N, CA and C of each residue as an Amber inpcrd file, in Angstrom:
protein
   270
   0.8490000  -1.1350000  -0.0810000   0.2860000  -0.1750000  -0.1590000
   1.1610000   1.5450000   0.2800000   0.1200000   2.0840000  -1.0380000
   1.5100000   3.4100000  -0.7730000   0.5470000   4.1690000  -1.5700000
   1.5840000   5.4790000  -1.7810000   0.9570000   6.5650000  -2.4100000
   1.5360000   7.3810000  -3.4520000   1.5400000   7.1600000  -4.7030000
   2.5170000   7.8020000  -5.6320000   1.9550000   8.9800000  -6.0370000
   2.7180000  10.1100000  -5.8670000   2.1610000  11.6030000  -5.8660000
   3.3400000  12.1200000  -6.5510000   3.0250000  13.0160000  -8.1180000
   3.6080000  13.0030000  -8.9650000   3.4400000  15.0050000  -9.4180000
   4.3900000  15.9620000  -9.9970000   4.0200000  17.0230000 -10.2380000
   3.4960000  16.8810000 -12.0980000   2.7670000  18.0430000 -11.9270000
   2.5740000  18.1220000 -13.6440000   4.3980000  18.5630000 -14.3090000
   4.9170000  17.4940000 -15.2240000   5.9730000  17.7540000 -15.8720000
   7.4050000  17.7300000 -15.0970000   7.2190000  17.0630000 -14.2650000
   7.9940000  16.7100000 -13.1710000   9.0040000  15.6880000 -14.3880000
  10.3490000  16.5580000 -13.7000000  11.5900000  15.9730000 -14.8920000
  11.7410000  16.3080000 -16.2270000  10.8790000  17.4570000 -16.2460000
  11.0840000  17.3140000 -17.7030000  11.7400000  19.4550000 -18.0320000
  12.8280000  19.5110000 -18.1650000  13.5610000  20.6280000 -18.1660000
  13.9110000  20.5480000 -19.8500000  13.8180000  22.1560000 -19.9430000
  14.0880000  23.0810000 -21.4190000  15.0850000  22.2050000 -21.9250000
  15.2040000  22.6820000 -23.2520000  16.7870000  21.8930000 -24.2810000
  17.6940000  23.1920000 -24.0580000  18.5400000  23.2060000 -24.4980000
  19.5890000  24.2080000 -24.7290000  19.3820000  25.6050000 -25.6800000
  18.5660000  25.1560000 -26.3380000  17.9900000  26.2040000 -27.4400000
  17.3280000  27.0740000 -27.0160000  16.1950000  26.4730000 -26.0780000
  15.3340000  27.2270000 -25.0610000  15.6520000  28.0800000 -23.9730000
  16.9640000  27.4350000 -23.2600000  17.5150000  28.1010000 -22.2070000
  18.2170000  29.3590000 -22.9380000  18.9910000  28.8690000 -23.9480000
  19.6020000  29.9780000 -24.8690000  18.7230000  31.4200000 -25.1420000
  17.4690000  30.7980000 -25.4720000  16.9830000  32.3710000 -25.6860000
  16.0160000  32.5150000 -24.5360000  15.8710000  32.1920000 -23.4850000
  15.2730000  32.5240000 -22.2710000  16.6990000  33.6340000 -21.4620000
  17.6080000  33.4830000 -21.7500000  18.8860000  33.9380000 -21.1370000
  18.9900000  35.5460000 -22.0440000  19.0560000  34.8150000 -23.6120000
  19.1610000  35.9960000 -24.4880000  17.8840000  36.8940000 -24.5020000
  16.6400000  36.5240000 -23.8730000  16.0910000  37.5930000 -23.7090000
  15.9150000  38.4540000 -22.4520000  16.4650000  37.6780000 -21.5190000
  16.6440000  37.9730000 -20.5250000  17.8640000  39.1940000 -20.1970000
  18.7540000  39.0840000 -21.6600000  19.8950000  40.1350000 -21.3600000
  19.5910000  41.4570000 -22.0160000  18.6960000  41.0660000 -23.2720000
  18.1400000  41.9570000 -23.7320000  16.9370000  42.9750000 -23.0420000
  16.1850000  42.4380000 -22.3140000  15.6610000  43.1390000 -21.1230000
  16.4450000  43.8980000 -20.2760000  17.7460000  44.0390000 -19.8980000
  18.4210000  44.7200000 -19.0630000  18.8980000  43.3270000 -17.8290000
  19.1510000  42.4820000 -17.8520000  19.5360000  41.8540000 -16.8440000
  21.0030000  41.3280000 -16.6010000  21.6230000  41.2090000 -17.7500000
  22.9350000  41.2640000 -17.5960000  23.9050000  40.8250000 -16.3590000
  23.9310000  42.4870000 -15.7450000  24.3850000  42.3650000 -14.6250000
  23.9820000  41.4110000 -13.3710000  22.9000000  40.4060000 -13.7570000
  22.0340000  39.9810000 -12.2760000  22.3220000  38.5190000 -13.0530000
  23.4090000  38.0830000 -13.9420000  23.0160000  36.9570000 -14.4420000
  23.9270000  36.2460000 -14.2910000  24.0740000  34.7890000 -13.3710000
  25.3560000  34.4820000 -13.6240000  24.9780000  32.8090000 -14.1290000
  25.9310000  32.2070000 -14.9480000  25.6260000  31.3020000 -15.3520000
  26.0670000  29.6590000 -14.8020000  25.6450000  28.8320000 -14.9160000
  26.0870000  27.6280000 -14.1520000  25.5290000  25.8630000 -14.7570000
  25.9300000  25.1660000 -14.3040000  25.2690000  23.8260000 -14.6180000
  25.8130000  22.9330000 -13.7550000  25.3680000  21.4910000 -13.8140000
  25.4140000  20.3510000 -12.7710000  25.6140000  19.3300000 -13.5160000
  26.1490000  18.5160000 -13.3840000  26.9120000  16.7160000 -14.3820000
  26.2700000  16.0010000 -12.9620000  24.7260000  15.4470000 -12.8780000
  25.0100000  14.4320000 -11.7750000  24.5700000  12.9640000 -12.6220000
  24.5320000  13.0160000 -14.1070000  24.5020000  11.8050000 -14.5900000
  25.9880000  11.2950000 -15.4330000  25.9440000  10.0390000 -15.2540000
  27.2660000   9.7270000 -15.6100000  27.6450000   9.8280000 -17.1170000
  26.5810000  10.0750000 -18.2630000  27.0930000   9.9960000 -19.0010000
  27.1190000  11.2530000 -19.9510000  27.1550000  12.3370000 -18.4770000
  27.1970000  14.0000000 -18.4400000  28.5800000  14.0080000 -18.6960000
  29.9860000  13.2730000 -17.9370000  30.6600000  13.1920000 -17.8580000
  31.8780000  13.3460000 -19.4390000  32.5290000  13.5670000 -19.1900000
  33.4360000  14.0970000 -20.3150000  33.7780000  12.5440000 -20.7170000
  34.5210000  12.1170000 -19.4310000  35.1880000  10.4810000 -19.7580000
  34.4100000   9.7140000 -20.4710000  32.8720000   9.7740000 -20.7430000
  31.9890000   8.8840000 -20.7520000  31.1430000  10.1300000 -21.7360000
  32.0250000  10.3950000 -22.3420000  31.3050000  11.3870000 -23.9800000
  30.4850000  12.4290000 -23.9650000  29.9490000  13.0770000 -22.2360000
  29.2510000  14.2700000 -21.8980000  30.1120000  15.1040000 -22.6810000
  29.4900000  16.3080000 -22.4830000  30.3250000  17.9960000 -21.6800000
  30.9400000  18.3320000 -20.9460000  30.8840000  17.6230000 -20.2900000
  31.6680000  17.9390000 -18.7950000  31.4950000  19.0750000 -17.7810000
  32.0790000  19.5650000 -17.1450000  32.6070000  20.7040000 -17.0680000
  32.6430000  22.1910000 -17.7080000  32.8300000  21.1960000 -18.8870000
  33.0090000  22.1670000 -20.2360000  31.4910000  22.7620000 -20.7970000
  30.8710000  22.5650000 -20.3700000  29.5760000  22.8410000 -21.0370000
  29.2000000  23.9530000 -21.4830000  29.0070000  25.1760000 -20.1910000
  29.2090000  26.4960000 -20.1000000  29.5340000  27.6130000 -21.3420000
  31.2970000  26.9980000 -21.2400000  32.1130000  27.1620000 -21.8520000
  32.4180000  27.5760000 -23.3860000  32.2570000  26.2490000 -23.3900000
  32.7410000  25.3750000 -24.5430000  31.1230000  25.1410000 -25.6570000
  30.2590000  24.9190000 -24.9310000  28.7510000  24.7750000 -25.8670000
  27.7060000  26.1600000 -25.5970000  27.3730000  26.5780000 -24.3960000
  26.6480000  27.2370000 -23.8110000  26.4810000  28.6920000 -24.5540000
  27.8820000  28.9170000 -24.5040000  28.2490000  30.2630000 -24.4940000
  28.2090000  30.6700000 -26.1500000  28.6160000  29.7480000 -27.2260000
  27.8520000  29.6950000 -28.7320000  26.8110000  29.9210000 -29.0050000
  26.1520000  29.2090000 -28.0530000  24.3040000  29.5680000 -28.1040000
  23.6790000  30.9770000 -28.0520000  24.6950000  31.3330000 -27.1300000
  24.2740000  32.9120000 -27.0600000  25.1790000  33.9270000 -27.4940000
  25.8980000  33.6200000 -28.0130000  27.0520000  34.4570000 -29.1780000
  25.6480000  34.0880000 -30.5920000  25.1110000  32.5420000 -31.0360000
  24.6510000  33.0310000 -31.5650000  22.8220000  33.5750000 -31.9260000
  22.7600000  34.1360000 -30.6170000  21.4380000  35.0980000 -30.5960000
  21.9120000  36.2530000 -30.2460000  23.4590000  36.9070000 -30.5200000
  23.4490000  38.3630000 -30.7730000  24.1300000  38.5950000 -29.2650000
  24.3100000  37.8040000 -28.6860000  24.7530000  37.8460000 -27.1090000
  26.5690000  38.6890000 -27.2090000  26.8120000  40.0300000 -27.1960000
  28.0870000  40.3420000 -27.7590000  29.2840000  39.9340000 -26.6640000
  30.5730000  40.0770000 -26.9560000  31.7410000  39.1200000 -25.9580000
  32.1780000  39.7530000 -24.5110000  31.4100000  41.2060000 -24.2030000
  31.4390000  42.2920000 -23.5760000  30.4530000  41.1930000 -22.6300000
  29.7580000  41.1680000 -22.6780000  28.3780000  41.0970000 -22.1750000
  28.7860000  39.2950000 -21.5610000  29.1970000  38.4680000 -22.5040000
  29.3460000  37.0940000 -22.1780000  30.6980000  37.2090000 -21.2890000
  31.7630000  38.1250000 -21.0280000  32.5890000  37.9290000 -20.0100000
  31.7890000  38.3080000 -19.2870000  30.9550000  39.4590000 -19.1200000
  30.4390000  39.9370000 -17.5390000  29.0400000  38.6420000 -16.8630000
  28.9550000  37.3920000 -17.8490000  27.7540000  36.7780000 -17.1970000
  28.8910000  35.6140000 -16.7390000  30.0490000  35.3640000 -17.1430000
  31.0290000  34.3980000 -16.4070000  32.1260000  34.1520000 -16.0640000
  33.0880000  36.1240000 -15.8510000  33.6820000  36.2730000 -15.3320000
  33.3980000  37.3810000 -14.0520000  33.0110000  38.9140000 -14.3530000
  32.2970000  39.6530000 -13.8710000  31.5290000  39.5100000 -13.2550000
  29.8760000  38.9430000 -12.7960000  29.1910000  39.0310000 -12.0580000
  29.5100000  37.9760000 -11.0890000  30.2560000  36.5890000 -11.5820000
  30.4480000  35.7470000 -10.6970000  31.5440000  36.6780000  -9.2960000
  32.7400000  37.0130000  -9.6570000  33.3390000  37.5810000  -9.1690000
  32.9120000  38.4420000  -8.1510000  32.1840000  39.4480000  -8.4070000
  31.1440000  40.7540000  -7.7890000  30.7670000  39.5370000  -6.7570000
  29.8940000  38.8610000  -6.9820000  28.9460000  38.1270000  -6.0580000
  29.8870000  37.5170000  -5.2230000  30.9800000  36.3400000  -5.4620000
  31.8440000  36.3850000  -4.2320000  32.7890000  36.7790000  -3.4160000
  32.7130000  38.0340000  -3.8330000  33.4840000  39.0270000  -3.1660000
  32.2140000  40.1440000  -2.5760000  31.6440000  40.1320000  -2.5960000
  30.6540000  40.9210000  -2.0010000  30.4100000  40.9930000  -0.2900000
């Protein structure tokens, strides 16, 4: 006997393109100073040694998606270097 409780769309995540669209939209709306990019590697198939992107996903994959959406290099630097530095030293 038990109870199975689920939430609608549990476990469903947006794809990389949808996420890049959302981040690019937030940047266009003026939120670039408030964005810090991150990701996780929680499945073995995500590990670089198993053919995944590993910890290189943001710099090696995701930034190219943002650049393709018109995000300039200065803003990419802000998201990956300046904003995290400000957050960690505040």
